[in-house]
Structures are given as structure tokens and as C-alpha cells.
C-alpha positions in Angstrom: -0.3 0.2 -0.1 1.1 3.3 -0.7 1.9 5.5 2.6 2.8 8.9 3.6 6.3 8.2 2.9 6.0 7.2 -0.1 7.4 8.9 -3.1 5.8 9.2 -5.8 7.2 10.5 -9.3 5.9 10.2 -12.7 6.6 11.7 -16.3 3.7 14.3 -17.0 3.2 14.8 -21.3 1.9 11.3 -22.0 1.9 10.1 -18.6 -0.4 12.1 -16.6 -1.3 14.5 -19.2 -2.2 14.5 -22.4 -2.7 16.7 -25.5 -5.5 16.1 -28.2 -3.7 14.5 -29.8 -2.3 12.6 -28.2 -5.7 11.3 -26.3 -6.4 8.1 -28.4 -10.4 7.6 -27.2 -10.5 5.0 -29.6 -14.2 3.8 -27.6 -17.3 5.4 -28.7 -17.9 8.6 -28.6 -20.8 7.8 -26.0 -18.5 6.0 -23.8 -15.7 9.0 -23.8 -14.3 9.7 -20.2 -15.2 13.0 -19.3 -12.0 15.5 -19.6 -10.0 17.6 -17.1 -8.0 20.5 -19.0 -5.4 21.0 -17.3 -2.9 23.2 -19.2 -3.6 26.4 -21.3 -1.2 27.9 -23.7 -1.7 31.6 -25.5 -5.4 31.2 -24.4 -6.5 27.7 -25.8 -6.7 24.4 -24.2 -3.8 22.1 -24.6 -3.5 19.0 -22.0 -5.8 16.8 -19.9 -6.8 14.1 -17.9 -9.3 12.2 -17.2 -12.0 14.0 -14.7 -11.4 10.3 -12.8 -7.5 10.5 -13.0 -7.6 14.0 -12.0 -10.0 13.2 -8.4 -7.5 10.4 -7.9 -4.3 12.2 -8.1 -5.7 15.0 -5.8 -6.2 12.8 -3.2 -2.5 10.8 -4.0 -0.8 14.1 -3.4 -2.2 14.9 -0.3 -1.1 11.4 1.3 2.9 11.5 -0.2 5.4 13.2 -1.4 4.2 13.7 -5.1 7.0 15.4 -7.5 5.5 16.1 -11.3 8.9 14.9 -13.2 9.3 16.8 -16.1 11.9 17.8 -19.4 9.6 21.4 -19.8 11.6 24.0 -18.7 10.0 25.5 -15.6 7.8 27.9 -17.3 6.5 25.3 -19.9 5.8 23.2 -16.3 3.7 26.4 -15.0 1.3 26.6 -17.9 0.1 23.5 -15.8 -2.2 23.3 -12.9 -2.4 19.6 -11.4 -5.2 18.3 -9.3 -4.4 18.7 -5.5 -2.0 21.1 -3.3 0.5 22.2 -5.2 3.7 20.3 -5.1 6.7 20.7 -2.5 9.4 19.3 -4.9 9.0 19.7 -8.6 11.9 18.2 -11.2 12.3 20.1 -14.8 14.6 20.6 -18.0 15.3 16.9 -17.1 16.4 16.9 -13.8 18.9 19.9 -14.7 16.0 22.0 -12.4 14.6 21.5 -8.7 12.0 24.0 -7.8 11.3 24.4 -4.1 8.1 25.5 -3.3 7.8 26.5 -7.1 11.6 28.2 -6.3 14.7 27.0 -8.1 17.2 25.5 -6.0 20.7 27.2 -7.1 22.6 24.2 -5.1 20.9 21.7 -6.9 21.7 23.7 -10.7 25.9 24.6 -9.1 26.0 21.0 -8.9 24.5 19.8 -11.8 26.7 22.2 -13.8 29.6 20.7 -12.5 29.0 17.8 -13.2 28.1 18.4 -17.6 31.0 20.3 -17.2 33.3 17.7 -16.0 31.9 14.6 -18.6 30.5 16.5 -21.4 30.1 18.6 -24.2 29.3 21.8 -24.7 25.6 22.6 -25.6 27.2 25.5 -27.9 28.7 22.4 -29.6 26.2 19.7 -29.7 23.4 22.8 -30.8 25.7 23.8 -33.7 25.8 20.3 -35.3 22.7 19.8 -34.9 21.4 22.9 -37.1 24.3 22.4 -39.5 23.2 18.9 -40.5 19.4 19.2 -39.9 17.8 19.3 -43.4 15.2 22.9 -43.5 13.1 20.3 -45.4 11.9 18.7 -42.2 13.1 21.1 -39.4 10.6 22.6 -38.1 12.4 24.8 -35.4 15.4 24.2 -33.2 15.7 25.5 -29.5 18.0 25.0 -26.6 16.2 24.7 -22.9 17.0 26.1 -19.3 20.8 26.3 -21.2 21.0 22.2 -20.3 19.9 20.5 -23.5 18.8 21.2 -27.3 16.1 20.1 -29.3 14.8 19.9 -32.3 10.6 20.1 -34.1 10.8 17.7 -36.9 8.5 16.6 -40.0 7.9 13.2 -38.4 7.2 11.8 -42.1 10.4 13.2 -43.8 12.6 12.8 -40.9 15.4 10.4 -42.0 16.1 7.6 -39.3 19.8 7.5 -40.4 20.1 10.6 -39.2 18.5 10.0 -36.0 20.8 7.0 -35.9 24.2 9.3 -36.8 23.4 11.9 -34.8 23.1 9.2 -31.5 26.5 8.1 -32.2 28.0 11.1 -32.6 26.5 13.0 -29.7 27.6 9.3 -27.4 31.3 9.9 -28.2 30.6 13.6 -26.6 29.0 12.2 -23.7 25.1 13.5 -24.8 22.0 10.7 -25.5 19.7 11.5 -28.4 16.1 10.8 -27.7 13.4 10.8 -30.6 9.4 11.6 -28.8 6.4 12.4 -31.0 8.1 15.2 -33.5 10.7 16.3 -31.0 14.6 15.1 -31.3 16.6 15.9 -28.2 20.2 15.6 -27.7 19.9 15.9 -23.6 23.7 15.2 -21.6 23.8 11.4 -20.4 24.6 13.2 -16.6 21.7 14.8 -17.1 18.8 12.5 -15.3 15.3 12.8 -13.6 16.4 9.5 -11.8 19.6 11.7 -9.9 17.4 14.8 -9.3 14.4 12.1 -7.7 17.1 10.6 -5.5 18.2 14.4 -4.3 14.3 14.7 -3.4 14.3 11.1 -2.6 17.3 12.5 0.1 16.3 15.2 1.9 12.7 13.9 2.8 13.6 10.6 3.7 11.5 8.8 1.6 12.3 5.2 2.0 10.2 3.8 -1.2 9.5 5.0 -5.1 7.3 4.6 -7.0 7.3 6.0 -10.5 5.8 6.1 -14.2 6.8 7.8 -17.4 6.5 6.7 -21.4 9.9 7.5 -23.3 13.4 6.7 -23.0 13.9 9.6 -20.9 12.3 8.3 -18.4 14.0 5.0 -18.7 16.5 5.7 -16.0 13.9 6.9 -13.6 11.9 4.2 -13.6 14.7 1.7 -13.4 16.1 3.7 -10.4 12.3 3.5 -8.7 10.9 0.3 -6.1 7.8 0.3 -8.3 7.5 1.9 -11.5 4.8 1.8 -15.0 4.6 2.6 -18.3 1.9 3.3 -20.7 0.7 0.8 -23.7 2.5 3.9 -25.9 5.7 6.0 -25.8 9.2 5.3 -27.3 9.7 2.6 -24.1 6.5 0.8 -25.3 7.6 0.9 -28.8 10.8 -0.6 -28.1 9.4 -3.7 -26.0 11.4 -2.1 -23.0 10.9 -3.4 -19.6 12.4 -4.7 -16.0 11.1 -7.1 -13.5 9.6 -4.5 -11.3 8.4 -2.2 -14.1 4.5 -2.8 -15.2 4.3 -2.9 -18.9 0.5 -2.0 -19.2 -1.1 -2.5 -22.3 -3.9 0.3 -22.4 -2.9 3.8 -24.4 -3.7 7.4 -23.9 -5.6 9.4 -21.3 -6.5 5.9 -20.5 -3.2 5.0 -19.3 -3.2 8.0 -17.3 -5.5 7.2 -15.2 -4.2 3.9 -14.9 -0.8 4.5 -14.0 -2.9 7.1 -11.1 -4.8 4.0 -9.8 -1.8 1.9 -9.8 0.1 4.9 -7.7 -2.7 5.1 -5.1 -2.6 1.3 -4.8 1.0 1.3 -4.6 
């Protein structure tokens, strides 16, 4: 059972919250779940949970240390309004930013920068490689996030698989990883992980037990480090058939998977 000393660390996008394109409402319209909007962007609704998932999460967040754990920047994360009390801790930028009661922890950020400087090529070098080798025919946007990692928004139908593979090899030799998630190609320093930031929160809170969930390759370290974990039936991890002995691979996809994950957290 989940207890007050349990730490629940969950990815957000396509794990707990879903854009319209990611909802996967495959059931007949009359059986579709009621949805709650939890994020707006430029005055438009953007991300949703089922109302049931929202109610369960609101209850859960009052009984455990719930830690939203996302690759989003702080600014992108702050657009989301999850049910329940405001989390004391939140992890952004794939572990590069630790928010404590909504404010960045400068000590954690300094520690992250020291580690990256010692073990990885610079963001500038990696970003320059992305821009130089990307084809304007399929490149839609190029961004850096929180001065920590880079990503491209691409046309998936035109993106050559070989380009991604070659980039992954090049980046791997320089201490970086490459991940393709939906329309985004991420280049992230290898030591920049969600699991490291979650371990820091567990140390500060004294939590003896960690539950986790995520859908992408960038979540694999988080799931492996948890005592119990879940992944939905969609996403990079599902596509790769990835699992581990303590990781439950759900069959359900889309926003319904988010509901199943919150229910699993509640049952522990």
C-alpha cells in the first residue's frame, strides 16, 4: 500500500497529461471519458486528464510526496495546473532544475553544471551540430532548454532514420544521448537524468520508497531507479518493448493509461 512516506515521481506529458492528439480515444463517442483541462497555452486548452484521474491524483497528492518529473522547462511546467495541493518539489529540464515550493534550488543547479562541465561536450557544440546537419525540408524549429539541452521540432514523415542514428553515435561519443519523442528530437547530456534529481528529493525527505511512471526513453533511468514503476502501452518504451522486473507494462494507451497509472500509484 502507498503510505505517507512514499515518494511518487511521475513524468507528465503522455504519462499523466495528454494533448488532444495524444488522447487515443478509441472507444465509441458515447463511452468516452469526461476530460479535465489542466493546461492552456496562448489562451487555448492544451493538455487533459480524465476527471477520474484528476480526482485520484488530488487524493494521492495529499497522502504522499508527489513530485512532477518532466523534461519541460520551468516556464513550460508552470502552465500546468494539476489537481491537489501544489507540490513541494518538482523536477524540470530532465533533472536539471529542482523546484522547491515553486522556486529553483541554486545548489542543485550548481551541482548539475559542475557535473556536465566535467563529463560532457558543451551545449553550444551539440546545438551547432544539430543546426548544421538538419535539413530545412524537415526541420520546423530548433531550441535549447534551460541552457542544459537542445531539441528540434521536425516533420516525422520526412525525418530520415539514418540521420537520427548518426546523430546518436556522434552525441554518444561526447557524453550525450539522443531521443526521438513524437515530433521532437532531443539531445540531452548523459548525466542529466530525472533519477538523479529524484534521488536528491528522496534524500531530503527521507522517503524510503519510490514509485515512478514514464513513457519515453528519457524516463528509463527514472523507472529503473524506482522500487516499483509503470509505463503506458504507448511511447518510446512501449515501442521498444522495454521493461524490467519491477516495471509494469500497461496495455492501455492514451489518456486512459494516465488514469490507470494514477490508480496504480494509489494502490502502491
